[in-house]
N, C-alpha and C positions, 0 to 999 in steps of 0.2 A: 504494500500500500504506500503510495506516494504521500508524504506529509505536505500539507499546503501551508502557505503563509497565512497569518491571522486574517488579513483583509479578504483574501480569496476564500478562506474557510468561512468567514462571516457571510459572504455573498452566497456561497454554495449551501450553507446550512439554512439561511433565510429562505432561499428559493425552494429547497427541498421540503421545508416545513410548510411553505405556502402550497406546494403541490399536495402534501398529505392532509392538511387541515384547513385549507382555504383562509389562512391568516398569515400575515408577515409578522414575525415576532420582533420585539425590540431587541436589537443586538448591540452589545457593547464590547469593546476591546480595551482591556485594562481600565474599565469604568468610564470610558468615553463612548457616548452613543454614536454608532456609525449607521444604524438603520432604525427608523421609527416603526412602532407597531402600526399595522394597518389591516383592516378586515372589511371586505365588502358585505359580509353577512354577520349576523349577531350570534349565531349558535351553530355548532357542528356536532352532529350525532356520529359516534364512532362504534357503538355497540347497540344491538337490538336483541331483546329477549322476550319470548312468549311465556305466559303463566296462566294457570287456572286458579281461580280464587273462589272460596266458598264464604258465604255470610249467612248467619242464622239469627233471627230475632223473634222473641216471644213477648207477649204482654198479657198479664192476668189481671182481671178486674172482677171482683165479686164472684170468684169461682169459675169465671168464663175466660178461656185462654185463646188468644189469636196468635197466629204463627206465620212467619215468612221465612223461606229459605231460598237463597239464590246462588247460582254458580255463574261466574263470568270468565271469559277468556280475554286476556289483555295482552297488548304488545307495549312494552316499555322501551323507550329509546333514551340512551344516555350519552353524554359527551361533555362538551365544554361551552360555557358562556364566553364568547370571544370579546366581550367588553371588559373582561378581567385581564390583568397583566399576563402576558406570555413572553418571558424574558430569556434571552440567551446571552450569557456573559462568557467572553473568551479571554483567557489568560495567555500571554505570550510565552512565558518561561515558567514551568514547562507548558507546552501547548496543551490546553485542556479547556473544556466547556462545562459551565454550570448552567443547567436548564431549570427554569421555574415555570411550571405548567399551571394553568388555571385549575381551580378545584372542580373535579368531575361532578356533574349534576344530572338528575333525571330531567330530560327536556320535554318528554311527552309520554302520556299514558293513554293509549287508545283501547276502548272496549270494543272488541271485535264481535262478541257474541254474549248473550245472557240467556240463561236457562232458569226458569222458575221451578224449583224442586218442590216447594210447598207454599201454598197460599190458602190458609184455612182460617175461617171465622170461628169465633167462639159462639156460644148460644146467644148472647146479647152484646158481646164485645166484638164488633165487626172490624175487619181490616179496611182502612180508609186509603184514599188516594195519597194523602200526606204520609201515611205509614209506608206505602210502596215507594214514594219518592225519597223518603228518608233512608230506606233500605238500599236503594240504588246508590245514593251518595255514600253511604257507609261501605258498600261493596267497593266503590272506587277508592275510598280512603284505605281500605284494607289492602287493595291491590298496590297502591303506592307504598304503603308500609312494607309489604312483602318484597317489592322490588328494591327498596332501600336496604333491607336486611339480607338480600340474596347474594351479595357480593358483586352486584352489577357495577357499582361505582369503582370498586377495586379493579375489576376487569378493564374498565375504561382506562384507568391510570396505567395498569400494566401494559395494555395494548399500545397506548401512546408512548410510554417509555421505550418499548421494544422498537417501535418505528423510528423514534428520534435517535436511539442508540445505533441502530443499523445505518441510518443516514450519516451520523457523525463519524462512526468508525470507517465508513466507506471513504470519508474525506480525510482520514489519517489522524483523528484525534480521539480522546476518550471523553466521556461525559458523566457528570454526577447530577442527580436531580434534587431540587429543593422544593419544599411544599410550605409556602408561607402560611397557609391556613392551619397547619399543624403546630406552629410555633406558640 
């Protein structure tokens, strides 16, 4: 692998990241800004995952129980908010890169299908439209919570790291990652 000069490495890294993530990172060489961050889009999704989520709700009143049970199929897309800083800092001696990526976030959660498993009235305690609407909102909230706990955001970070590492190593340097939101 041919080692590039810092200015050439800065340009190649910025261009490679722009190709990968549709964002030009802010690039510094020895703490001097040589390329400003620029993004034509506000978000970029890098990982998508499907999940099935169940939600069950009951309400008892005067010995009469109403019940709702739903199953939804969701697609969660996660990636980066490109309004957050995406920085590449190059050190001349030894030639190395510190990359600071934005915090991964869930960008969208789409319900593709919903199945009503149970919708039962009690004797005098009836399931209302408001009950059904509330159950649908709760199903969506449960899907978001499941997506956040599933390791999806860690997968986004690992995937981005692997892509940036491959790009930087191809240009003859090593890279270390910083996460400002973890400080």
